[in-house]
C-alpha positions as CSV (number, residue, x, y, z in Angstrom):
1,X,0.0,0.0,0.0
2,X,1.3,3.4,-0.9
3,X,0.7,6.2,1.7
4,X,1.8,9.6,0.4
5,X,2.8,11.0,3.8
6,X,4.9,8.0,4.8
7,X,8.4,6.9,3.7
8,X,8.8,9.5,1.0
9,X,6.7,10.8,-1.9
10,X,4.1,8.5,-3.5
11,X,6.0,8.4,-6.8
12,X,9.1,7.1,-5.0
13,X,7.1,4.5,-3.2
14,X,5.5,3.3,-6.5
15,X,8.9,3.2,-8.2
16,X,10.1,1.0,-5.3
17,X,7.1,-1.4,-5.6
18,X,7.7,-1.7,-9.4
19,X,11.5,-2.0,-9.0
20,X,10.8,-4.9,-6.6
21,X,8.5,-6.6,-9.1
22,X,11.2,-6.3,-11.7
23,X,14.0,-7.6,-9.5
24,X,11.9,-10.5,-8.2
25,X,10.9,-11.6,-11.7
26,X,7.2,-10.7,-11.4
27,X,7.9,-8.3,-14.3
28,X,10.7,-10.1,-16.2
29,X,12.9,-8.6,-19.0
30,X,10.9,-8.2,-22.2
31,X,7.6,-8.0,-20.5
32,X,5.4,-5.0,-21.2
33,X,4.9,-2.8,-18.1
34,X,1.3,-2.3,-16.9
35,X,-0.3,0.7,-18.5
36,X,-0.8,4.0,-16.6
37,X,-4.5,3.2,-16.4
38,X,-3.8,-0.2,-14.9
39,X,-1.4,1.3,-12.4
40,X,-3.9,4.0,-11.6
41,X,-6.6,1.3,-11.0
42,X,-4.3,-0.8,-8.9
43,X,-2.8,1.9,-6.7
44,X,-5.3,4.7,-7.0
45,X,-2.6,7.3,-7.7
46,X,-2.8,10.3,-10.1
47,X,-1.4,9.8,-13.6
48,X,1.3,12.4,-13.0
49,X,2.5,10.4,-9.9
50,X,2.6,7.2,-12.1
51,X,4.5,9.0,-14.8
52,X,7.1,10.3,-12.3
53,X,7.6,6.8,-10.9
54,X,8.1,5.4,-14.4
55,X,10.6,8.2,-15.1
56,X,12.6,7.1,-12.1
57,X,12.7,3.5,-13.5
58,X,13.7,4.8,-16.9
59,X,16.5,6.8,-15.4
60,X,17.7,3.7,-13.5
61,X,17.8,1.8,-16.8
62,X,15.2,-0.8,-15.7
63,X,12.5,0.1,-18.3
64,X,12.5,1.6,-21.8
65,X,9.8,3.2,-23.9
66,X,9.4,1.8,-27.4
67,X,7.6,4.4,-29.4
68,X,4.2,3.1,-30.6
69,X,4.6,-0.1,-28.6
70,X,4.6,0.7,-24.9
71,X,7.0,0.5,-22.0
72,X,9.0,-2.6,-21.5
73,X,11.3,-4.1,-18.8
74,X,14.9,-4.4,-20.0
75,X,17.6,-6.8,-18.9
76,X,18.8,-5.8,-15.5
77,X,22.1,-4.0,-15.5
78,X,25.0,-6.0,-13.9
79,X,25.6,-5.7,-10.2
80,X,29.2,-4.8,-9.2
81,X,30.4,-5.6,-5.8
82,X,32.5,-2.9,-4.2
83,X,35.0,-3.3,-1.5
84,X,36.2,-0.9,1.2
85,X,38.4,1.7,-0.5
86,X,36.9,1.3,-4.0
87,X,35.8,4.4,-5.8
88,X,33.3,4.9,-8.6
89,X,33.1,8.0,-10.8
90,X,30.0,8.2,-12.9
91,X,30.0,9.3,-16.5
92,X,26.2,9.6,-16.3
93,X,23.8,10.3,-13.4
94,X,23.8,7.4,-10.9
95,X,21.1,6.2,-8.6
96,X,22.0,4.6,-5.3
97,X,19.5,2.4,-3.5
98,X,20.4,2.3,0.2
99,X,19.9,-0.8,2.3
100,X,17.0,1.1,3.9
101,X,15.3,1.3,0.6
102,X,15.9,5.1,0.2
103,X,16.8,6.0,-3.4
104,X,19.2,8.8,-4.2
105,X,20.3,10.1,-7.6
106,X,23.6,11.9,-8.1
107,X,24.7,14.0,-11.1
108,X,27.3,13.1,-13.7
109,X,30.9,13.1,-12.4
110,X,30.0,12.2,-8.8
111,X,32.6,10.1,-7.1
112,X,31.2,7.4,-4.8
113,X,33.6,5.9,-2.2
114,X,33.1,2.7,-0.2
115,X,34.5,3.1,3.3
116,X,35.7,0.3,5.5
117,X,34.1,-0.5,8.8
């Protein structure tokens, strides 16, 4: 259930629900995403909220829009394990999903560092 006043904006909560469905295989690569109307009917959210959630997933590279055909789940990008002391510098915007489920997006050129315990 999505509650707009809890745990972040409603669009971020919806993006998290859809991201989980993609990651757990409920929405596998190649599958067409539910339409905005279907998502509206399921979650009772405004179309603009749904569009913002889908924009987050597009930015993360999890879905793509195929003009005239719809929005589809793409193959998941690889996961890279980082070790303490490793650094990552982005050549594009990068999204970090924290263990808490919070999602943060950083601009191009951001350097991410993994610190040891």
